[in-house]
C-alpha positions as CSV (number, residue, x, y, z in Angstrom):
1,X,9.0,-67.5,38.5
2,X,11.0,-65.4,36.3
3,X,13.0,-67.8,35.2
4,X,10.3,-69.4,33.8
5,X,9.0,-66.5,32.2
6,X,12.4,-65.8,30.2
7,X,12.6,-69.6,29.2
8,X,9.7,-68.7,27.3
9,X,10.9,-65.5,25.7
10,X,9.0,-63.4,27.9
11,X,11.1,-60.3,29.1
12,X,10.7,-60.5,32.9
13,X,12.2,-58.9,35.4
14,X,12.6,-59.4,39.3
15,X,11.8,-56.3,40.9
16,X,11.7,-58.0,44.9
17,X,9.2,-55.3,45.4
18,X,7.1,-56.0,48.8
19,X,3.6,-55.2,49.6
20,X,2.7,-55.8,53.3
21,X,-0.2,-55.6,55.4
22,X,-2.5,-55.2,52.4
23,X,-5.8,-56.9,52.5
24,X,-5.8,-57.5,48.5
25,X,-2.9,-57.4,46.2
26,X,-2.6,-54.2,44.4
27,X,0.2,-51.9,42.9
28,X,2.2,-49.9,45.4
29,X,3.9,-46.3,44.3
30,X,6.9,-48.2,44.2
31,X,5.4,-51.1,42.1
32,X,4.4,-48.3,39.7
33,X,7.7,-46.7,39.8
34,X,9.6,-49.9,39.0
35,X,7.5,-50.7,36.3
36,X,7.9,-47.5,34.7
37,X,11.7,-47.1,35.4
38,X,12.0,-51.1,33.8
39,X,9.4,-50.1,31.5
40,X,7.1,-53.0,32.2
41,X,3.9,-54.2,29.9
42,X,2.9,-56.0,32.4
43,X,3.4,-56.5,36.3
44,X,2.7,-60.2,38.3
45,X,2.2,-59.8,41.6
46,X,2.1,-62.8,43.8
47,X,1.9,-64.1,47.6
48,X,2.2,-67.6,48.9
49,X,-1.1,-67.2,51.4
50,X,-2.9,-69.2,54.2
51,X,-6.2,-70.3,52.9
52,X,-9.5,-68.7,54.2
53,X,-12.2,-70.3,55.6
54,X,-14.2,-70.2,52.5
55,X,-11.7,-71.9,50.3
56,X,-12.3,-75.2,49.1
57,X,-8.9,-76.7,50.3
58,X,-9.0,-74.8,53.7
59,X,-6.0,-76.9,54.9
60,X,-3.8,-76.0,52.0
61,X,-1.6,-73.2,50.9
62,X,-2.3,-71.2,47.9
63,X,-0.8,-68.6,45.7
64,X,-2.8,-65.5,45.0
65,X,-1.9,-63.3,42.1
66,X,-2.6,-60.3,40.1
67,X,-1.5,-59.2,36.9
68,X,-1.5,-55.3,35.8
69,X,-1.3,-54.1,32.5
70,X,0.8,-50.8,31.7
71,X,-1.6,-47.9,31.2
72,X,-4.2,-49.2,33.7
73,X,-2.1,-50.0,37.4
74,X,-5.2,-49.2,39.5
75,X,-7.1,-52.8,38.8
76,X,-5.7,-56.0,37.9
77,X,-6.2,-57.4,34.5
78,X,-6.6,-60.8,35.8
79,X,-6.3,-62.1,39.0
80,X,-6.8,-65.1,41.4
81,X,-5.4,-68.1,43.4
82,X,-4.3,-71.3,42.8
83,X,-4.5,-74.0,45.4
84,X,-1.3,-76.2,46.7
85,X,-1.2,-79.8,46.8
86,X,-1.4,-80.9,50.6
87,X,2.3,-81.6,51.4
88,X,4.7,-81.5,54.5
89,X,7.0,-79.4,52.4
90,X,5.5,-76.0,51.8
91,X,8.2,-75.0,49.6
92,X,7.8,-77.7,47.0
93,X,4.1,-77.3,46.9
94,X,4.2,-73.3,46.3
95,X,6.5,-73.9,43.8
96,X,4.4,-76.8,41.7
97,X,1.4,-74.2,42.2
98,X,3.9,-71.1,41.0
99,X,4.3,-73.6,37.6
100,X,0.5,-73.8,37.4
101,X,0.3,-70.3,37.4
102,X,3.0,-69.6,34.9
103,X,1.5,-72.0,32.1
104,X,-1.9,-70.0,32.9
105,X,-0.3,-66.8,32.5
106,X,1.6,-67.2,29.3
107,X,-0.7,-66.3,26.9
108,X,-1.4,-63.2,28.5
109,X,1.9,-62.3,28.6
110,X,2.8,-63.0,24.9
111,X,-0.7,-61.0,23.7
112,X,1.3,-57.5,24.7
């Protein structure tokens, strides 16, 4: 994901931070410290998740995401889910979903 953003001339950094056992994607204290240290304008948090019963494609994985903008780490500026295609290789379909996510978010990142 970071490589794709950097190819588009977005100054992206992979923080390798993990938020576990949360019911929604949100900025942890560690995320906020890393964002400040790296002077980030945006933070993109994502996770590959199992679908819920209410998802349209309940048998597919999905990539949940939230974009946070500097100055307002409390609530995401944008969030959502990208469904993956159905396949026997979860890694391949997750990467395809990440490509769709990057294409969807590029305009947000380019407008600082």
